[in-house]
N, C-alpha and C positions, 0 to 999 in steps of 0.2 A: 672444017674440023681441023683444029690445030694439032701439030705434032706433039707427041708425048715427050716430056723432058727426060733425057737419059743421062746417066752418070758413068764415068769410067771407074770400074771397080777392080782392084787388085785381088782382094780376098775378103771373105766374111767368115769369122770363126768365133767360137766361145773360148774364154780363158779367164784367168785371174789377172787383174792389173798388177804389173810387176814392179812399178816404180812410182815414186812421188807419194803424195799424201794418201791416195786411195789404194795403196798397195794391199793386195789380198781381196779386193772387191771383185765379185763375180760379174763379168760383163760379156757383152758381145762386141767384138771389134769390127767396124766397117772401115776397111782400109781402101781409100781412094787411090786411083792411079794418077801419076803426074805430080810434079813439084816445081815450085818457082826457085828453088835453090838446088845446088848439086854439091853436097858435102862429100869430100873424098873418102871419109871414113864411114859413110852411111851404110848401115847393115840392114836396111829395111827394103824388102821387095815391093816396089810400087809401080812395076810395069803393069799395064792394063791387061787383065785376063778376060774380062767381060765388059760389055756395055749394057747396062741394065736400066730399065725404067723404074719408076717409083713402086709400082705394084710388085715387080719382081724382087726388089730390095726388101720391101716390107715382108714379103712371104718368106724369104730366106732368113731374115733376122728373127721373125716370129717362130721359126722352127726350133730355135734354141730357148732354153728355160729362162735365163735372166731377163728381167725387165729393165736392164741398164745397158745403154749403148754408148760406145766411145767412137767418135768419128776421128779418124786419123789418116795418115797417108804415108808418103806424099804430103800434100797440103790441102786440108779440107776447104779453106777459105778462098781457093781459086776455082771452086766448083760452081758452075752456074746453076741456079734453081735450088740452092741448098736450103733456103728459107722454107720452101714448100715441103721438102722432104722432112725436115725437122718438125715442122708443124704437124705433119701426118703422124709421126711417132709420138708426139706429145698428146695427140688425141687418143692414142692407145695407152697412155699412162707411163711412158718410158722416162727414166732418168737419162739425161743426155749430157755426155762429157765430150769435150773437144780437145785434141792435141794439135797445136799449131806452132809454126816458127815465129809468128807474131809480126811478120813484115806487113801484112795486110789485115786491118781490123774489119770485123763483120758489121753489116748494117745493124742499127739499133734494134730493129724488130727481131732479127735473128738472135742477137745477143741476149735479149730478154728470155728467150726460150731455152737457152743453154744453162744447165744446172752447175756445170763445173768446167772451167777453162784453164788448161795447163799450157803455158807459153814457154817454148824452148828457143830463145834467141840464139843465133849462131854468130860467134865472134868473127868467123871468117868472112861474113857478109855484113860487117858493122855499118858500112856506108849505106846500106839499103834501109836502115831503120830511121825513117823520117817521121818526125813527131805528128805530122798531119795525117799519115796513112797507117802507122803502126798501131798495134794493140797497146793501149795505155793503162788498162786495168784488167786484172786477171785473178784467178783463185790461187794459182801458184806459178812461180817462175822456176824453170829448170835450165841450168846452163851446163853444157858439156865442156869439160876441161880438155880442149883439143889444142893446147899450146899456151902462150902467154895471154891469159884472159882476165887478169886482175883488174885492169882499168875498165875492161868491158863489163865486168860484174858490177863495179861501182856505178857505171853509167846506166846500166839497165835497172839497177835498184832505184836510182833517182828518177827514172823515166817511166817505169811500169809499177803501178801501185798494186800490191798484192799482200795478203796476210802471211805468205810462206815463200821462202826463197831456198832453192836447192842447188847443190853442185853434184854433177854426175861424172864419174870416171869415163874416159874415152877408151873404147876398145879398138885395138888395131891388131889384126892377125891373131885374135883369140886372147890377147893380153890386155888387161885393164891397168891404167896408170893410177892405181888406188893411192899409193903413197903421195904422189904429186898432188892429187885431189885433196887428200886429208891435210897436207901442209898448207895448201891455199885456204882451206876451210879455217884453219887456225889463224891465218893472217887476216882474213876478212872479219873474223869474230873477235879479234883482239880488242879489248876495251869495251865490248858490247855487253850490256847487262840483260838486254832483251832483244827480241827480233833477230835472233841469230840465224845465220845461214845453216842449213841442214844438209846431211849427206843422203843422196838418193842413189841406191844401187839397182842395177837391172837384175832383180832377184829371180825373174823368170829364166834368165840364162844360168844363174847359179844353181837353180833347182831343176833345170832341165825341162821346163815347159814353155809353151809359146807365149 
C-alpha cells in the first residue's frame, strides 16, 4: 500500500479575492507552506501549520460555501502531487485559480485544469526567470513595484503572454507606494491606445478583510 500524498498547508479560509481581475469573487484560499523565493517585503504567512493529505484538504475546503478555490502560498507549483489534488477538486465542480511567482511552469496536464492563473513575477529575482522553465502564458500578470522595475515590466510583458497586466503598490511598514506606482503606470502606458497596464490595489487590506 503506497503512502498517501501529503501537502504542507499554512491556512485554508474563505474570503473575497482582493486584487487583480477577479477582485470581489467569493473564493476559498488554500495557502500552501513554503516558497522558492524570499522577498523581504513579503506579508504572506506561509509557514507550515499542518501537513494534510488529499482527503483532509478536500473536507476542509468543502466546509465552505464557495465552489471556487484559489491555490496560493508560498508557491503552489513547488508542491509535489498538485495535479492529483487539482483533479480531485475538478471532479467536484470547482473553479480553480492559482497565484504563482512564475519561476516554475506547471506540467501541461495540470495547466489544462486551471481556470485562471495569475502570475506575479518578482523583479528582485529577475535572474531566475529562465524561458525554458518559467510560466510563459497566463490570465494575468501582476508586478509589485518594489523598486526600479520599469525594465523588468517591459521584459515580462514581452516574455509572458497574457490578456491583462497589472502594477501593484508595494507595502512596507503599513505604507503603500501608491504615487510611485501610479507614475510608473503612466510611463508604461504612454503612447498606448490599447492593452494598457492597469492598477491593482490590495483592496482586502483597505477594506479590512483577509
